[in-house]
N, C-alpha and C positions, 0 to 999 in steps of 0.2 A: 532317584527311585521314589515312586509315590508311596503313600502311606498304606495303600492296599497291598502292594507288592512287598513292602517291608514287613507287614504283619504276616503275610503268607509265608515269606521266607523264614521268619522266626518260628512259625508253627511247624514248618518242615524240618528246620534244624533241630528243634526240640523233640521231634518225633510225635508231636500231638496229632498232626495231620500227616498223611502219607500220600505222596504224589503218585498219580496214576497215569500222567501224561495227557490228561484231558482236563481243560479248565472247568472247575466247578464240580469235579468228580473226585472225591478224596476218600482214602481209608482213614480210620480213626484209631488212635492208641487206646490201650486199656484205661489209662488215666482220663483221657477225654470222655470215654464212655462212662466212667465212674462219676464224673461231674454231672453228666446228663442224668444218670440214674438218681443221683442225690437230689438234683433239682426236681425231678419228677416226684420224688418223695415229698419235697416241699409243696408242690402243687397239691398232692393228696392231703397234706395237712390243712390246706385251706378249703379244698372242695370235696374232700372225702366224705363229709357228713351230709352232703346235699342229697344223697340217695341216687346218684346217677347210675344208669345201667352201663356197665363196661362192655365194649365190643372192640375187637381188633380185626381189621381186614388186611389182606395182603396188599403189596404195593401195585398190584394190577387189578383192574375192575372190568366188569362186563361191558363190552363195547356198545351193546344196545342201550344200556343205562346211560353210558357216556354220551351217546348221540342224542338221546332224549333230553339230557340235561341242558343242552344248548351251549356247551362249553366252546365248541368249534365256531359258533357265531360270534362269541365275544373275545376268545383268547386263542385263535388258531396258531399264533406265533409261539405259544408256550407248550402246546400239546405234544405228547409222545405216544406213538402207537407201536404195537408189537407185531413184527412181521416174521415170517418163517419160510423155510424151503418146503415146498409142497409138490415137487416134481417127481419124475420117474427116473429110472437108471440113466436114460439118455440125457435128461435134464441135469442130472448129477455130473455126468461127464463134462457137459458144457460149462457147468458151474466151476469145476476144478480147472478146466482149461482157461477160463476167464481169470481166475485168481492167479494162475501161474504167470500171466502176462500183465498182472496188476490192473486188470480191467474192472469195470464197475459190476461186481458180482451181486450187488444188492438190488439191481433193477428188476430182477425176476422174483424177488421175495414177495410173498403174498401176505396180506393182512390177516391176522388171526382174530379170534373173538375177544381178545384181551387188549386193553389200552392201559397205559401207566396212569396210576391214580394222581389227579392234579391237586386234590385237597382231601384231607382225611375224612371229611363229612360226605363226600359225593356218593359212596356206596350206601350210606345210612338211609337216605330219604326213600329209595325204592324198597329197602328192607322193612322200614317201619310202615310204609304204605300197605304192604301185603298183610299186615297184621289186623287191619281194620281201624275203626275209629279210636282216637286217643282218649285216655281217661279225662274226666272233667278238670282235674288238677293239672293237666298237661303232662309232659314227660321230659326227662333229662338224660343225656347220653354222654359217656366218657369214651373218647376215641384216641388212638395213636396210630400213625402209619407213616411209612416212607412215602414221600410225594415227589413227582417229577415236574420240573419247569424247564423248558429249553431256553436257557439264557446264559450261555457260557460267559465267564467273566474271571478276571484275576482277583476280584474282590472275594475273599474267603467267606464273607457273609452272604454271598449270592451264589449258592450252590445249586447244581442241577438236580441232585438227589439228596433229599434232606428229610428230617422227621418233623412232623407236626402233631402236637397234642392238642386236642380240642374238647371242649364241652359244647354240646348243642342242646338248646332248649326249644321245645315246641309247646305252644299254648295260645292264650289270648295275647293281644298286643301289649296290654298292661303287664302281663306275666313275663313275657320275654324281654321287654325293655327294662324291667326291674332287674332281671337276671343280668343283662348286659351291664347296667350301671354298677351292680354289686361287684362284678369282675373287674371293672375299670378301677374301682377303689382298691380291690384286693391286689391287682397287678402293681399299682404304685407302691403299696405297702411291701409286697414281696421283694421288688427290685431294690427298694431302699434298704431293706434288711440285708441285702447282698452288697451294699456299698456302691450301687450303680446310680448314676445320675439319669433321671428319666424325665421326659415330657410326653404329654398326650396331645395329639392334634388330629383334626379331621383329615381324612384321607380318601383315596379312591383306588379301585382296582385298575390294572393296566389294560383297559378295553382297547380293542384293535380298531384302527381305521376311523373314517369320517363319522360313521354312526356311533362308534365308541366314544368320540369326543362329547356327544350329546349325553351319553350314559354317564360319563365322568361328571359332567356338570350337574346332572340330576342327583347322582349319588352324594356329591358334596353339598349341594343346596339343601338336601333333606337330612344331612348328618347321619347317613346310614352306616358310615364306616369311620372308626377311629383307630389310630395306631399308637402304641406305646413305643417311643423312640429312645434309643440308647446309643451313645457314641461308641462305635467299634473301630472303624478305620478313619472316621472324620468327625470332628466336633461340630463342624459347620453343617454337615449332612449326616445326621445320626441315622442309625439303622432301625427299621421297624422290627421289633422283637416280639411283640404281641399285637393282635388285631381284635377288634370288638365290632361285630357286624350284626346289623338288624336287616333281615331280608324282606320285611313286611310279609305279605302273603304270597310271595313269588314262588317259593319252593312248595308251599302248601297247595297252590293252584296247579303247579307243574306236576306234582306227584299225587294229587288228590288226597292230601292229608287233612282229615276232618276231626274236629273235636266231637265230644260226646253228643252235643246238641246239633250236629250236622254242619256247623259253621266251618269255614276254611281256617286251618291253623296258621298262625304266624310263627316264624322261627328267628332265632338269633344264635350266634355262636361266639365263643372266645377261643382264639388260637394262640398257641405258644410255638415260636420257632426255636426248637430245642438246640439245634447247632448254633444258631445266632446268639442265644443266651449264653451258651458255653463260651463262645468266642468273645462275647462282651466281658465275661469274667476274666478270661486270660488276658485280653487287651488292657483291662483296667488294673488288674492286680498282679499280672506277670505270669510267666510260663511255669513257675515253680509253685505248686499249690501249698507247699510247706511254708512259704513266705507270705501267704495271703493274710490279711488282717484276721485276728483271732475271732472277732465277731462274725465275720463271713464264714470262717471255717466252722464255727459252732452252729451257725444257721444251717449249713449244709451237712452237719453231722460228722465232720472229719475229726 
């Protein structure tokens, strides 16, 4: 039995995760949710005084915004779309007959105007763009959303539906890169206070195909993405639990985000993988929160 399956089995046996029969799609116990809630309070204790505007979007987003974002060009393998039955009575009869013989009833489903949110920040950019120019001092946003990535796996840290907490900063290059560095320092301090061993390393997004390989090299060469890594199922291959991304002016140009002087805004974000951080805590300190080190329990307010 590999370490991924071993941890997943222990999470199921302890009731922390609930098996749904689909890899990467799990229910969560009340205790698992409490750990995440307490960790979010810890996030607030570090970032709460920064003056971020809080927004919460549902786990589905406007398909037109999704198409404009270019996500399908770079990550078609991860996307999730929402389809629905749009037929008449005759079509309904055909649908039921198809299901009775275990046929492919999904082939006649039609795409709706909703797609599953791939990252918490994706609905933010068109929302901010509609407001007009950003203030001279830039702007900061606090987001949290369920996100979808189609990558079924027995690794409990690689879930298909998971929550992402994000801070997104918009402003000048100097402003947003300072924001990113501040959170890289904070991230290490936060995780160390929870008794977790961390490293930060340059990283890349999982761009698709031949063109994607060029984008991977470009992203890594320019240090546009860093990840905070914590051992969850493997010490040799630790899991990315936070990411620190500098988008240059890519989103500013895409969504026409302008600063007060008319220049294109640069953007950066820090993302917390909430399920992954909870899993790192259970993997490191055990399935019983009552036995966790007192310093960790105190940090989380238990």
